[in-house]
C-alpha positions as CSV (number, residue, x, y, z in Angstrom):
1,M,-3.9,-32.0,-158.2
2,N,-0.2,-31.2,-157.8
3,K,0.0,-33.0,-154.5
4,V,-1.7,-36.1,-156.0
5,L,0.8,-36.1,-158.8
6,N,3.8,-35.8,-156.5
7,I,2.5,-38.5,-154.2
8,S,1.8,-40.7,-157.2
9,V,5.3,-40.3,-158.5
10,G,6.8,-41.0,-155.1
11,S,4.6,-44.1,-154.6
12,L,5.5,-45.5,-158.0
13,G,9.2,-44.9,-157.2
14,V,8.8,-46.8,-153.9
15,L,7.0,-49.6,-155.7
16,Y,9.8,-49.7,-158.2
17,V,12.4,-50.0,-155.4
18,L,10.3,-52.7,-153.6
19,N,10.2,-54.6,-156.9
20,D,13.9,-54.4,-157.3
21,I,14.5,-55.5,-153.7
22,F,12.2,-58.5,-154.2
23,F,14.1,-59.5,-157.4
24,R,17.4,-59.3,-155.6
25,I,16.1,-61.3,-152.7
26,M,14.9,-64.0,-155.1
27,I,18.3,-64.2,-156.8
28,G,19.9,-64.4,-153.4
29,L,17.6,-67.2,-152.3
30,Y,18.3,-69.2,-155.5
31,H,22.0,-68.6,-155.1
32,R,21.9,-70.0,-151.5
33,Q,20.2,-73.1,-152.8
34,G,23.3,-73.9,-154.9
35,Y,22.5,-72.2,-158.2
36,T,25.0,-70.0,-159.9
37,F,24.3,-66.3,-160.2
38,Q,23.5,-66.6,-163.9
39,T,21.1,-69.5,-163.4
40,A,19.5,-67.8,-160.4
41,D,19.0,-64.6,-162.5
42,K,17.5,-66.7,-165.3
43,I,15.1,-68.5,-162.9
44,A,14.1,-65.2,-161.2
45,S,13.5,-63.5,-164.5
46,S,11.2,-66.3,-165.6
47,V,8.6,-65.2,-163.1
48,N,7.6,-62.5,-165.6
49,I,8.7,-59.7,-163.4
50,F,9.9,-57.8,-166.5
51,S,6.4,-56.9,-167.6
52,I,5.7,-55.4,-164.2
53,V,8.9,-53.3,-164.3
54,V,7.9,-52.0,-167.8
55,V,4.4,-51.0,-166.6
56,I,5.8,-49.3,-163.5
57,T,8.4,-47.5,-165.7
58,I,5.9,-46.2,-168.2
59,L,3.6,-45.0,-165.4
60,L,6.5,-43.4,-163.6
61,V,7.6,-41.5,-166.6
62,L,4.2,-40.3,-167.7
63,V,3.0,-39.3,-164.3
64,G,6.4,-37.8,-163.5
65,I,6.4,-35.6,-166.6
66,F,2.9,-34.3,-165.7
67,S,4.1,-33.7,-162.1
68,I,7.2,-31.8,-163.1
69,I,5.1,-29.6,-165.5
70,S,2.6,-29.0,-162.6
71,N,5.5,-28.2,-160.3
72,M,6.9,-25.7,-162.8
73,I,3.6,-24.0,-163.1
74,L,3.2,-23.8,-159.3
75,F,6.8,-22.9,-158.6
76,A,5.8,-20.3,-156.0
77,R,4.5,-22.9,-153.6
78,S,6.6,-24.2,-150.7
79,N,9.3,-26.9,-151.2
80,F,9.7,-26.4,-154.9
81,I,13.3,-27.7,-155.0
82,L,12.3,-30.8,-153.0
83,R,9.4,-31.6,-155.2
84,V,11.3,-31.2,-158.5
85,T,14.3,-33.2,-157.1
86,M,12.1,-36.0,-155.9
87,N,10.3,-36.2,-159.3
88,A,13.6,-36.1,-161.2
89,T,15.2,-38.8,-159.2
90,N,12.2,-41.0,-159.5
91,I,11.8,-40.5,-163.2
92,L,15.5,-41.3,-163.9
93,M,15.6,-44.3,-161.6
94,P,14.6,-47.0,-164.2
95,F,17.0,-45.6,-166.7
96,L,20.0,-45.6,-164.4
97,Y,19.5,-49.2,-163.3
98,D,22.6,-51.1,-162.4
99,N,23.5,-54.0,-160.1
100,R,26.0,-52.0,-158.2
101,I,25.9,-50.8,-154.7
102,W,25.6,-47.1,-155.8
103,F,22.3,-47.8,-157.3
104,L,21.0,-49.0,-153.9
105,L,22.1,-45.7,-152.5
106,Y,20.3,-43.9,-155.3
107,E,17.1,-45.9,-154.5
108,L,17.6,-45.0,-150.8
109,L,17.9,-41.3,-151.8
110,S,14.8,-41.5,-153.9
111,C,12.7,-43.1,-151.1
112,S,14.1,-40.7,-148.5
113,L,13.1,-37.7,-150.6
114,F,9.6,-39.0,-151.0
115,F,9.3,-39.7,-147.2
116,A,10.7,-36.2,-146.5
117,Y,8.0,-34.8,-148.8
118,L,5.3,-36.7,-147.0
119,Y,6.6,-35.6,-143.7
120,I,6.5,-31.9,-144.8
121,L,3.0,-32.4,-146.1
122,S,1.8,-33.8,-142.8
123,I,3.4,-30.9,-140.9
124,N,2.0,-28.2,-143.2
125,H,-1.4,-29.8,-143.6
126,N,-3.2,-27.5,-141.2
127,N,-1.1,-24.4,-141.7
128,E,-2.4,-22.4,-144.6
129,D,0.2,-19.6,-144.3
130,V,3.1,-21.9,-145.2
131,E,1.5,-22.7,-148.7
132,F,3.5,-20.0,-150.5
133,N,6.8,-20.0,-148.7
134,I,9.5,-20.8,-151.2
135,F,11.9,-22.3,-148.6
């Protein structure tokens, strides 16, 4: 159950990042057509993308809280720090949103932590002895 929660949080985080990238691409395309940034933002926002972001945010926070509680209960399992860091960055992502370049780096960090977690899961899938290594 813990792995399912962690993968769900990571997947929702990647979905949030893809949604943000899609929104920025839409604004860029409208800007290239001659609209100002404010008008392009208004047109892109009229696509009703806001409701999708709200649903993803609510799911991300709820599943993330359950995942962190599950990780705290199963702290003796391997990659505890990676799991908790991945969940914390994904949960905080919607609340730290900004149109600056540092937020893109934060999104990149969030996705890279998730893909590192998936990579470690694929390596440790057949090795039962690694299950309770803390590091």
